[in-house]
C-alpha positions as CSV (number, residue, x, y, z in Angstrom):
1,X,3.0,-14.5,10.1
2,X,6.8,-14.7,11.3
3,X,7.4,-12.0,8.9
4,X,5.3,-9.3,10.1
5,X,6.0,-10.1,13.5
6,X,9.9,-9.4,12.8
7,X,8.8,-6.1,10.8
8,X,7.1,-4.9,14.4
9,X,10.2,-5.8,16.2
10,X,11.9,-4.0,13.2
11,X,10.0,-1.1,14.1
12,X,10.0,-1.3,18.4
13,X,13.8,-1.2,18.2
14,X,13.8,2.8,16.6
15,X,10.4,3.4,18.6
16,X,7.8,3.8,15.5
17,X,5.2,1.4,14.9
18,X,2.8,0.9,11.7
19,X,0.6,4.0,13.2
20,X,3.3,5.9,14.6
21,X,6.1,8.1,13.5
22,X,6.8,5.3,11.1
23,X,7.9,7.6,8.3
24,X,11.1,8.1,10.7
25,X,12.0,4.2,10.1
26,X,15.7,4.1,8.8
27,X,16.3,0.7,7.0
28,X,20.1,0.9,7.2
29,X,19.6,1.4,11.1
30,X,17.7,-2.5,10.5
31,X,19.8,-3.9,8.8
32,X,22.9,-2.9,11.8
33,X,20.3,-4.1,14.2
34,X,20.1,-7.3,12.3
35,X,23.7,-7.4,12.0
36,X,24.4,-6.6,15.7
37,X,22.5,-8.4,16.9
38,X,20.8,-5.6,18.6
39,X,17.3,-7.0,18.0
40,X,15.2,-10.6,18.7
41,X,15.3,-12.0,15.3
42,X,13.6,-15.5,16.6
43,X,10.6,-15.1,13.8
44,X,12.3,-13.2,11.3
45,X,14.7,-16.6,11.2
46,X,11.8,-18.7,10.4
47,X,10.5,-16.3,7.6
48,X,13.9,-15.7,6.1
49,X,14.9,-19.1,5.8
50,X,11.7,-19.6,3.8
51,X,12.0,-16.6,1.6
52,X,15.5,-17.5,1.0
53,X,14.7,-21.4,0.0
54,X,14.9,-21.7,-4.2
55,X,12.5,-24.5,-3.9
56,X,9.6,-22.2,-2.5
57,X,9.9,-19.6,-5.2
58,X,7.0,-18.5,-6.4
59,X,6.1,-17.1,-3.3
60,X,4.0,-14.1,-1.7
61,X,4.2,-12.0,1.2
62,X,1.8,-10.2,2.1
63,X,2.3,-7.0,5.0
64,X,1.5,-3.4,4.6
65,X,4.5,-3.1,7.1
66,X,7.0,-4.4,4.5
67,X,6.3,-0.9,2.2
68,X,8.3,0.6,5.5
69,X,10.9,-2.1,5.9
70,X,11.7,-3.5,2.3
71,X,15.3,-2.2,1.9
72,X,15.8,-3.5,5.2
73,X,14.8,-7.3,4.3
74,X,16.7,-6.8,0.8
75,X,19.8,-6.6,2.3
76,X,19.1,-9.8,3.9
77,X,17.6,-11.8,1.4
78,X,19.3,-14.0,-1.4
79,X,17.1,-13.0,-4.3
80,X,15.8,-10.0,-5.6
81,X,11.7,-10.1,-5.1
82,X,9.4,-8.7,-7.7
83,X,6.6,-6.9,-6.6
84,X,2.8,-6.4,-6.9
85,X,1.8,-2.6,-5.8
86,X,-2.1,-2.1,-5.9
87,X,-3.5,0.9,-4.1
88,X,-6.8,2.2,-3.1
89,X,-8.6,5.3,-2.6
90,X,-7.1,7.2,0.5
91,X,-10.3,8.2,1.9
92,X,-11.8,4.6,1.8
93,X,-8.8,3.5,4.1
94,X,-8.8,6.7,6.3
95,X,-12.3,6.1,7.3
96,X,-11.6,2.1,7.4
97,X,-9.3,2.7,9.8
98,X,-11.4,5.5,11.7
99,X,-14.0,3.0,11.9
100,X,-11.9,0.1,12.9
101,X,-9.2,1.5,15.5
102,X,-10.2,3.7,18.6
103,X,-9.4,7.4,18.2
104,X,-8.2,7.4,15.1
105,X,-8.9,10.9,13.3
106,X,-9.3,10.8,10.2
107,X,-6.1,13.0,9.2
108,X,-4.3,10.2,11.0
109,X,-5.3,7.5,8.8
110,X,-4.6,10.1,5.6
111,X,-1.6,11.3,6.5
112,X,-0.5,7.2,6.2
113,X,-1.9,6.6,3.1
114,X,0.3,9.1,2.0
115,X,3.3,7.7,3.8
116,X,2.7,4.0,3.2
117,X,2.2,4.5,-0.4
118,X,5.2,7.0,-0.8
119,X,7.2,4.7,0.8
120,X,6.1,1.4,-1.3
121,X,6.9,3.2,-4.4
122,X,10.5,4.7,-3.2
123,X,11.6,1.3,-1.3
124,X,11.0,-0.6,-4.5
125,X,13.0,1.4,-6.8
126,X,14.9,-0.7,-9.0
127,X,13.1,-3.5,-8.7
128,X,10.6,-5.4,-11.0
129,X,6.9,-4.5,-10.5
130,X,3.0,-5.0,-11.3
131,X,0.9,-2.6,-10.3
132,X,-2.9,-2.3,-10.4
133,X,-5.8,-0.7,-7.8
134,X,-8.6,-1.8,-5.9
135,X,-10.8,0.0,-8.2
136,X,-9.4,-1.9,-11.3
137,X,-9.8,-5.3,-9.5
138,X,-13.2,-4.8,-8.0
139,X,-14.5,-3.8,-12.2
140,X,-12.9,-6.9,-13.4
141,X,-11.4,-9.1,-10.6
142,X,-10.7,-12.2,-13.2
143,X,-9.4,-10.2,-16.1
144,X,-7.5,-7.8,-13.8
145,X,-5.8,-10.8,-11.9
146,X,-5.2,-13.1,-14.6
147,X,-3.4,-9.4,-16.3
148,X,-1.5,-9.1,-13.0
149,X,0.0,-13.1,-13.4
150,X,0.7,-12.7,-16.9
151,X,2.7,-9.7,-16.4
152,X,4.5,-11.0,-13.4
153,X,5.7,-13.4,-15.7
154,X,6.0,-12.2,-18.5
155,X,7.8,-8.7,-17.8
156,X,9.3,-10.0,-14.3
157,X,10.2,-13.9,-14.7
158,X,8.1,-15.2,-12.0
159,X,7.1,-18.9,-12.6
160,X,4.3,-19.1,-14.4
161,X,1.1,-20.8,-12.7
162,X,-0.1,-24.1,-13.4
163,X,-3.2,-23.0,-15.2
164,X,-4.8,-19.5,-15.8
165,X,-7.3,-18.3,-12.8
166,X,-10.8,-19.0,-12.8
167,X,-14.3,-17.7,-11.7
168,X,-14.4,-20.0,-8.9
169,X,-11.1,-18.7,-7.7
170,X,-11.5,-14.9,-8.0
171,X,-14.7,-15.7,-5.8
172,X,-12.9,-17.6,-3.1
173,X,-11.5,-13.7,-2.4
174,X,-13.3,-11.1,-3.9
175,X,-16.7,-10.4,-2.5
176,X,-19.0,-8.9,-4.5
177,X,-20.5,-6.7,-1.7
178,X,-17.7,-4.4,-2.1
179,X,-18.2,-3.8,-5.7
180,X,-21.8,-2.7,-4.7
181,X,-20.6,-0.5,-2.1
182,X,-18.1,1.1,-4.1
183,X,-21.0,1.9,-6.2
184,X,-23.1,3.2,-3.8
185,X,-20.2,5.7,-2.3
186,X,-19.7,6.8,-6.0
187,X,-23.5,8.1,-6.4
188,X,-23.5,9.4,-2.9
189,X,-19.8,11.6,-3.8
190,X,-22.0,12.8,-7.1
191,X,-23.6,15.6,-4.7
192,X,-20.8,16.7,-3.2
193,X,-18.9,19.9,-4.4
194,X,-15.6,19.4,-7.1
195,X,-12.6,20.6,-5.1
196,X,-10.0,20.0,-7.8
197,X,-9.4,18.3,-11.0
198,X,-6.3,16.5,-12.4
199,X,-5.5,14.6,-15.5
200,X,-7.2,16.5,-17.9
201,X,-10.3,16.1,-16.0
202,X,-10.0,12.5,-16.1
203,X,-9.4,12.5,-12.3
204,X,-12.2,14.2,-10.4
205,X,-11.6,15.0,-6.6
206,X,-14.9,15.5,-4.5
207,X,-15.0,17.4,-1.4
208,X,-16.2,14.8,1.5
209,X,-18.1,14.6,4.8
210,X,-16.6,15.1,7.7
211,X,-17.7,15.2,11.9
212,X,-14.4,17.4,12.1
213,X,-15.4,20.6,13.9
214,X,-15.7,22.8,10.3
215,X,-13.2,25.4,10.5
216,X,-10.9,23.9,13.5
217,X,-7.4,23.6,13.3
218,X,-7.9,19.7,13.2
219,X,-10.4,20.5,9.9
220,X,-7.5,22.3,8.5
221,X,-4.9,19.3,8.7
222,X,-7.6,16.8,7.5
223,X,-8.3,19.0,4.3
224,X,-4.8,19.6,3.6
225,X,-3.9,16.0,3.7
226,X,-6.6,15.0,2.0
227,X,-5.7,17.5,-0.9
228,X,-2.1,15.8,-1.2
229,X,-3.6,12.1,-0.7
230,X,-5.9,13.0,-3.9
231,X,-2.8,14.2,-6.2
232,X,-1.1,11.0,-5.3
233,X,-4.1,8.9,-6.0
234,X,-4.5,10.7,-9.1
235,X,-1.2,10.4,-10.8
236,X,-0.9,6.7,-9.8
237,X,-3.9,6.8,-12.1
238,X,-1.8,8.8,-14.7
239,X,1.1,6.7,-13.9
240,X,2.8,10.0,-13.0
241,X,3.6,8.9,-9.2
242,X,5.5,5.9,-10.8
243,X,8.2,7.8,-12.4
244,X,11.5,8.3,-11.0
245,X,11.6,12.0,-11.1
246,X,8.2,11.7,-9.2
247,X,8.1,15.0,-6.0
248,X,6.6,13.0,-2.8
249,X,5.4,15.9,-0.4
250,X,7.2,17.0,2.3
251,X,5.3,15.7,6.2
């Protein structure tokens, strides 16, 4: 939580928030704010001490804000972390935010999905990365989690865990209802028209049901952002989005 709260401080100093103008975050200014003590670093001090202590390795830090602030932290850490990157269907994320937050438009959630995934890949450039997806984990939790663990060790030299992952381990954090819900959503989507195909037809983009007034400026923005997000989603599936030369959209 200390790192999470410090990320809030880094963003607050630049008048951005996790859901507001986050694309404008300047990681170099974040480093300068830290070095010149322009920001409060009370929470960050505790977090940084933990991350910089070799006796604590291997550790895991999970905070979506880290997609945005990672390069600031890399300049003040004394070690180079490995990255575990996973992505989720953009419409699932946008709808979840719309349901969770007050007055949160679907287009805003889609925009945030694009920004956070874009910055996660851009800011992780040069670091060892293991990739996965929400879909792959839900499809076969035990196999996929073990693969991530094995690859983190073999590829990124993260110290190996003392034992293999077990089915009981997986049941503690993977809710089987999530798998059932995903299957139901897939069945519901089959009746919707196809609006695009990528990856030689392997990644099919279907239209979606929206309560935004049809033909309105908001609906047009929503459709545009959905199209952009789904292209990126399909490019994650094919691996194109991980390439150094990948062309991210202008937002």
